[in-house]
N, CA, C and O atoms as a GROMACS GRO file, in nm:
protein
  308
    1UNK      N    1  -0.206   5.740  -5.474
    1UNK     CA    2  -0.132   5.648  -5.557
    1UNK      C    3  -0.225   5.540  -5.608
    1UNK      O    4  -0.334   5.522  -5.552
    2UNK      N    5  -0.186   5.469  -5.710
    2UNK     CA    6  -0.271   5.366  -5.769
    2UNK      C    7  -0.185   5.255  -5.828
    2UNK      O    8  -0.071   5.279  -5.868
    3UNK      N    9  -0.239   5.134  -5.833
    3UNK     CA   10  -0.175   5.026  -5.907
    3UNK      C   11  -0.285   4.942  -5.972
    3UNK      O   12  -0.401   4.952  -5.933
    4UNK      N   13  -0.248   4.861  -6.068
    4UNK     CA   14  -0.345   4.792  -6.152
    4UNK      C   15  -0.316   4.642  -6.156
    4UNK      O   16  -0.200   4.601  -6.161
    5UNK      N   17  -0.423   4.561  -6.152
    5UNK     CA   18  -0.413   4.417  -6.170
    5UNK      C   19  -0.508   4.380  -6.282
    5UNK      O   20  -0.626   4.416  -6.276
    6UNK      N   21  -0.460   4.310  -6.384
    6UNK     CA   22  -0.544   4.271  -6.497
    6UNK      C   23  -0.590   4.127  -6.482
    6UNK      O   24  -0.517   4.042  -6.431
    7UNK      N   25  -0.712   4.101  -6.527
    7UNK     CA   26  -0.761   3.964  -6.529
    7UNK      C   27  -0.855   3.948  -6.647
    7UNK      O   28  -0.923   4.044  -6.686
    8UNK      N   29  -0.859   3.828  -6.705
    8UNK     CA   30  -0.947   3.804  -6.819
    8UNK      C   31  -1.085   3.768  -6.766
    8UNK      O   32  -1.100   3.669  -6.694
    9UNK      N   33  -1.187   3.846  -6.802
    9UNK     CA   34  -1.323   3.820  -6.757
    9UNK      C   35  -1.400   3.738  -6.859
    9UNK      O   36  -1.489   3.661  -6.823
   10UNK      N   37  -1.367   3.753  -6.986
   10UNK     CA   38  -1.429   3.674  -7.093
   10UNK      C   39  -1.344   3.691  -7.217
   10UNK      O   40  -1.238   3.753  -7.213
   11UNK      N   41  -1.391   3.635  -7.328
   11UNK     CA   42  -1.318   3.649  -7.453
   11UNK      C   43  -1.328   3.790  -7.509
   11UNK      O   44  -1.240   3.833  -7.584
   12UNK      N   45  -1.432   3.862  -7.474
   12UNK     CA   46  -1.459   3.993  -7.533
   12UNK      C   47  -1.412   4.107  -7.443
   12UNK      O   48  -1.368   4.210  -7.493
   13UNK      N   49  -1.422   4.089  -7.314
   13UNK     CA   50  -1.391   4.197  -7.220
   13UNK      C   51  -1.272   4.162  -7.132
   13UNK      O   52  -1.246   4.045  -7.102
   14UNK      N   53  -1.202   4.263  -7.091
   14UNK     CA   54  -1.090   4.248  -7.000
   14UNK      C   55  -1.120   4.336  -6.878
   14UNK      O   56  -1.163   4.450  -6.892
   15UNK      N   57  -1.097   4.283  -6.759
   15UNK     CA   58  -1.121   4.359  -6.636
   15UNK      C   59  -0.988   4.398  -6.576
   15UNK      O   60  -0.895   4.317  -6.568
   16UNK      N   61  -0.979   4.521  -6.536
   16UNK     CA   62  -0.861   4.567  -6.466
   16UNK      C   63  -0.904   4.620  -6.330
   16UNK      O   64  -0.999   4.697  -6.319
   17UNK      N   65  -0.832   4.576  -6.228
   17UNK     CA   66  -0.860   4.624  -6.093
   17UNK      C   67  -0.755   4.727  -6.057
   17UNK      O   68  -0.635   4.702  -6.068
   18UNK      N   69  -0.801   4.842  -6.014
   18UNK     CA   70  -0.712   4.950  -5.971
   18UNK      C   71  -0.727   4.970  -5.821
   18UNK      O   72  -0.838   4.960  -5.768
   19UNK      N   73  -0.617   4.997  -5.755
   19UNK     CA   74  -0.620   5.030  -5.613
   19UNK      C   75  -0.573   5.174  -5.597
   19UNK      O   76  -0.465   5.211  -5.641
   20UNK      N   77  -0.657   5.253  -5.533
   20UNK     CA   78  -0.627   5.394  -5.511
   20UNK      C   79  -0.606   5.420  -5.363
   20UNK      O   80  -0.660   5.350  -5.278
   21UNK      N   81  -0.527   5.521  -5.334
   21UNK     CA   82  -0.509   5.565  -5.196
   21UNK      C   83  -0.561   5.707  -5.187
   21UNK      O   84  -0.525   5.794  -5.267
   22UNK      N   85  -0.646   5.730  -5.089
   22UNK     CA   86  -0.704   5.861  -5.063
   22UNK      C   87  -0.659   5.902  -4.923
   22UNK      O   88  -0.667   5.822  -4.829
   23UNK      N   89  -0.613   6.024  -4.909
   23UNK     CA   90  -0.569   6.072  -4.779
   23UNK      C   91  -0.655   6.190  -4.737
   23UNK      O   92  -0.669   6.288  -4.811
   24UNK      N   93  -0.713   6.182  -4.618
   24UNK     CA   94  -0.790   6.292  -4.561
   24UNK      C   95  -0.702   6.362  -4.460
   24UNK      O   96  -0.641   6.298  -4.374
   25UNK      N   97  -0.696   6.493  -4.469
   25UNK     CA   98  -0.627   6.576  -4.370
   25UNK      C   99  -0.728   6.675  -4.316
   25UNK      O  100  -0.796   6.743  -4.392
   26UNK      N  101  -0.737   6.684  -4.183
   26UNK     CA  102  -0.834   6.775  -4.123
   26UNK      C  103  -0.780   6.829  -3.991
   26UNK      O  104  -0.718   6.756  -3.914
   27UNK      N  105  -0.806   6.956  -3.966
   27UNK     CA  106  -0.766   7.016  -3.838
   27UNK      C  107  -0.872   6.993  -3.732
   27UNK      O  108  -0.845   7.004  -3.613
   28UNK      N  109  -0.994   6.961  -3.776
   28UNK     CA  110  -1.105   6.940  -3.683
   28UNK      C  111  -1.146   6.793  -3.684
   28UNK      O  112  -1.077   6.708  -3.739
   29UNK      N  113  -1.258   6.767  -3.622
   29UNK     CA  114  -1.314   6.632  -3.620
   29UNK      C  115  -1.336   6.587  -3.765
   29UNK      O  116  -1.407   6.654  -3.841
   30UNK      N  117  -1.279   6.476  -3.802
   30UNK     CA  118  -1.280   6.429  -3.941
   30UNK      C  119  -1.390   6.326  -3.968
   30UNK      O  120  -1.404   6.281  -4.082
   31UNK      N  121  -1.468   6.288  -3.869
   31UNK     CA  122  -1.565   6.179  -3.883
   31UNK      C  123  -1.670   6.211  -3.990
   31UNK      O  124  -1.698   6.126  -4.075
   32UNK      N  125  -1.729   6.331  -3.989
   32UNK     CA  126  -1.830   6.367  -4.089
   32UNK      C  127  -1.768   6.369  -4.228
   32UNK      O  128  -1.830   6.322  -4.324
   33UNK      N  129  -1.647   6.421  -4.241
   33UNK     CA  130  -1.578   6.423  -4.370
   33UNK      C  131  -1.550   6.280  -4.418
   33UNK      O  132  -1.568   6.250  -4.536
   34UNK      N  133  -1.508   6.194  -4.329
   34UNK     CA  134  -1.482   6.054  -4.363
   34UNK      C  135  -1.608   5.986  -4.413
   34UNK      O  136  -1.603   5.911  -4.511
   35UNK      N  137  -1.722   6.011  -4.349
   35UNK     CA  138  -1.849   5.952  -4.394
   35UNK      C  139  -1.884   6.000  -4.535
   35UNK      O  140  -1.928   5.920  -4.618
   36UNK      N  141  -1.865   6.128  -4.563
   36UNK     CA  142  -1.895   6.182  -4.696
   36UNK      C  143  -1.802   6.123  -4.802
   36UNK      O  144  -1.846   6.092  -4.913
   37UNK      N  145  -1.675   6.107  -4.768
   37UNK     CA  146  -1.579   6.048  -4.862
   37UNK      C  147  -1.617   5.903  -4.891
   37UNK      O  148  -1.615   5.861  -5.007
   38UNK      N  149  -1.652   5.826  -4.788
   38UNK     CA  150  -1.692   5.687  -4.807
   38UNK      C  151  -1.815   5.677  -4.897
   38UNK      O  152  -1.819   5.594  -4.988
   39UNK      N  153  -1.915   5.762  -4.874
   39UNK     CA  154  -2.037   5.761  -4.956
   39UNK      C  155  -2.004   5.796  -5.101
   39UNK      O  156  -2.055   5.731  -5.192
   40UNK      N  157  -1.921   5.896  -5.122
   40UNK     CA  158  -1.885   5.939  -5.257
   40UNK      C  159  -1.808   5.829  -5.331
   40UNK      O  160  -1.833   5.804  -5.449
   41UNK      N  161  -1.715   5.763  -5.262
   41UNK     CA  162  -1.638   5.656  -5.325
   41UNK      C  163  -1.729   5.540  -5.365
   41UNK      O  164  -1.719   5.487  -5.476
   42UNK      N  165  -1.817   5.499  -5.274
   42UNK     CA  166  -1.908   5.388  -5.304
   42UNK      C  167  -2.003   5.424  -5.417
   42UNK      O  168  -2.031   5.341  -5.503
   43UNK      N  169  -2.054   5.548  -5.418
   43UNK     CA  170  -2.145   5.592  -5.524
   43UNK      C  171  -2.074   5.593  -5.660
   43UNK      O  172  -2.138   5.575  -5.764
   44UNK      N  173  -1.942   5.614  -5.660
   44UNK     CA  174  -1.865   5.618  -5.784
   44UNK      C  175  -1.821   5.479  -5.829
   44UNK      O  176  -1.755   5.465  -5.933
   45UNK      N  177  -1.857   5.375  -5.752
   45UNK     CA  178  -1.825   5.238  -5.793
   45UNK      C  179  -1.703   5.177  -5.726
   45UNK      O  180  -1.662   5.067  -5.763
   46UNK      N  181  -1.644   5.246  -5.630
   46UNK     CA  182  -1.531   5.190  -5.557
   46UNK      C  183  -1.582   5.089  -5.454
   46UNK      O  184  -1.695   5.100  -5.408
   47UNK      N  185  -1.499   4.993  -5.419
   47UNK     CA  186  -1.537   4.890  -5.321
   47UNK      C  187  -1.412   4.853  -5.241
   47UNK      O  188  -1.302   4.904  -5.268
   48UNK      N  189  -1.429   4.765  -5.145
   48UNK     CA  190  -1.315   4.716  -5.066
   48UNK      C  191  -1.242   4.826  -4.994
   48UNK      O  192  -1.119   4.826  -4.988
   49UNK      N  193  -1.317   4.921  -4.938
   49UNK     CA  194  -1.253   5.033  -4.869
   49UNK      C  195  -1.183   4.984  -4.742
   49UNK      O  196  -1.241   4.911  -4.661
   50UNK      N  197  -1.059   5.025  -4.727
   50UNK     CA  198  -0.982   4.994  -4.606
   50UNK      C  199  -0.942   5.129  -4.546
   50UNK      O  200  -0.870   5.207  -4.608
   51UNK      N  201  -0.989   5.154  -4.425
   51UNK     CA  202  -0.959   5.280  -4.358
   51UNK      C  203  -0.856   5.251  -4.249
   51UNK      O  204  -0.885   5.180  -4.152
   52UNK      N  205  -0.739   5.306  -4.266
   52UNK     CA  206  -0.633   5.287  -4.167
   52UNK      C  207  -0.656   5.380  -4.049
   52UNK      O  208  -0.726   5.481  -4.062
   53UNK      N  209  -0.597   5.349  -3.934
   53UNK     CA  210  -0.613   5.435  -3.817
   53UNK      C  211  -0.562   5.576  -3.844
   53UNK      O  212  -0.463   5.596  -3.915
   54UNK      N  213  -0.632   5.672  -3.785
   54UNK     CA  214  -0.589   5.811  -3.802
   54UNK      C  215  -0.460   5.837  -3.724
   54UNK      O  216  -0.431   5.772  -3.623
   55UNK      N  217  -0.385   5.933  -3.773
   55UNK     CA  218  -0.260   5.974  -3.709
   55UNK      C  219  -0.268   6.125  -3.691
   55UNK      O  220  -0.308   6.196  -3.783
   56UNK      N  221  -0.230   6.174  -3.577
   56UNK     CA  222  -0.226   6.319  -3.557
   56UNK      C  223  -0.086   6.366  -3.594
   56UNK      O  224   0.012   6.331  -3.529
   57UNK      N  225  -0.078   6.447  -3.700
   57UNK     CA  226   0.049   6.501  -3.748
   57UNK      C  227   0.078   6.628  -3.668
   57UNK      O  228   0.030   6.736  -3.701
   58UNK      N  229   0.157   6.614  -3.562
   58UNK     CA  230   0.181   6.726  -3.472
   58UNK      C  231   0.250   6.844  -3.540
   58UNK      O  232   0.219   6.959  -3.512
   59UNK      N  233   0.344   6.815  -3.630
   59UNK     CA  234   0.416   6.923  -3.697
   59UNK      C  235   0.321   7.013  -3.776
   59UNK      O  236   0.340   7.135  -3.781
   60UNK      N  237   0.219   6.953  -3.838
   60UNK     CA  238   0.126   7.029  -3.921
   60UNK      C  239  -0.001   7.066  -3.847
   60UNK      O  240  -0.072   7.158  -3.888
   61UNK      N  241  -0.032   6.996  -3.739
   61UNK     CA  242  -0.156   7.020  -3.666
   61UNK      C  243  -0.279   6.962  -3.733
   61UNK      O  244  -0.389   7.014  -3.717
   62UNK      N  245  -0.262   6.854  -3.810
   62UNK     CA  246  -0.371   6.790  -3.882
   62UNK      C  247  -0.388   6.646  -3.839
   62UNK      O  248  -0.291   6.579  -3.801
   63UNK      N  249  -0.513   6.598  -3.845
   63UNK     CA  250  -0.539   6.455  -3.839
   63UNK      C  251  -0.523   6.402  -3.981
   63UNK      O  252  -0.565   6.467  -4.077
   64UNK      N  253  -0.462   6.286  -3.995
   64UNK     CA  254  -0.439   6.223  -4.125
   64UNK      C  255  -0.506   6.086  -4.123
   64UNK      O  256  -0.475   6.002  -4.038
   65UNK      N  257  -0.599   6.064  -4.217
   65UNK     CA  258  -0.670   5.936  -4.226
   65UNK      C  259  -0.645   5.877  -4.366
   65UNK      O  260  -0.699   5.928  -4.464
   66UNK      N  261  -0.564   5.770  -4.376
   66UNK     CA  262  -0.540   5.706  -4.506
   66UNK      C  263  -0.652   5.606  -4.538
   66UNK      O  264  -0.699   5.532  -4.452
   67UNK      N  265  -0.694   5.606  -4.666
   67UNK     CA  266  -0.799   5.516  -4.713
   67UNK      C  267  -0.749   5.448  -4.840
   67UNK      O  268  -0.687   5.512  -4.925
   68UNK      N  269  -0.775   5.319  -4.851
   68UNK     CA  270  -0.746   5.245  -4.974
   68UNK      C  271  -0.879   5.200  -5.033
   68UNK      O  272  -0.966   5.153  -4.961
   69UNK      N  273  -0.894   5.216  -5.165
   69UNK     CA  274  -1.018   5.178  -5.232
   69UNK      C  275  -0.985   5.108  -5.363
   69UNK      O  276  -0.888   5.143  -5.431
   70UNK      N  277  -1.066   5.010  -5.398
   70UNK     CA  278  -1.046   4.935  -5.521
   70UNK      C  279  -1.154   4.972  -5.622
   70UNK      O  280  -1.266   5.010  -5.586
   71UNK      N  281  -1.118   4.960  -5.750
   71UNK     CA  282  -1.211   4.992  -5.858
   71UNK      C  283  -1.185   4.898  -5.975
   71UNK      O  284  -1.070   4.878  -6.014
   72UNK      N  285  -1.291   4.840  -6.031
   72UNK     CA  286  -1.281   4.757  -6.150
   72UNK      C  287  -1.320   4.838  -6.272
   72UNK      O  288  -1.418   4.912  -6.270
   73UNK      N  289  -1.244   4.823  -6.376
   73UNK     CA  290  -1.279   4.884  -6.503
   73UNK      C  291  -1.281   4.774  -6.608
   73UNK      O  292  -1.187   4.695  -6.617
   74UNK      N  293  -1.387   4.770  -6.685
   74UNK     CA  294  -1.402   4.667  -6.788
   74UNK      C  295  -1.379   4.732  -6.923
   74UNK      O  296  -1.440   4.834  -6.956
   75UNK      N  297  -1.291   4.674  -7.002
   75UNK     CA  298  -1.261   4.726  -7.134
   75UNK      C  299  -1.271   4.614  -7.236
   75UNK      O  300  -1.255   4.496  -7.202
   76UNK      N  301  -1.296   4.650  -7.359
   76UNK     CA  302  -1.299   4.550  -7.466
   76UNK      C  303  -1.156   4.513  -7.503
   76UNK      O  304  -1.067   4.598  -7.504
   77UNK      N  305  -1.135   4.387  -7.532
   77UNK     CA  306  -1.002   4.339  -7.569
   77UNK      C  307  -0.971   4.376  -7.711
   77UNK      O  308  -0.863   4.345  -7.761
   0.00000   0.00000   0.00000
């Protein structure tokens, strides 16, 4: 999921902050996958990563790790 917050950065450009939610599901140890996801998000320009505690989904047999990440996009007004 995502939501957007707009702010005026200057007279020419407008900055919009987007918040995304990323969910990791894994049947095995998810730590290596989590590290790769964090690296990929940061390399793509995301910041402010918040990693919530993992939950074991017994019905499905998966570990679930929710992540929130923010992204700024600058556009011309």
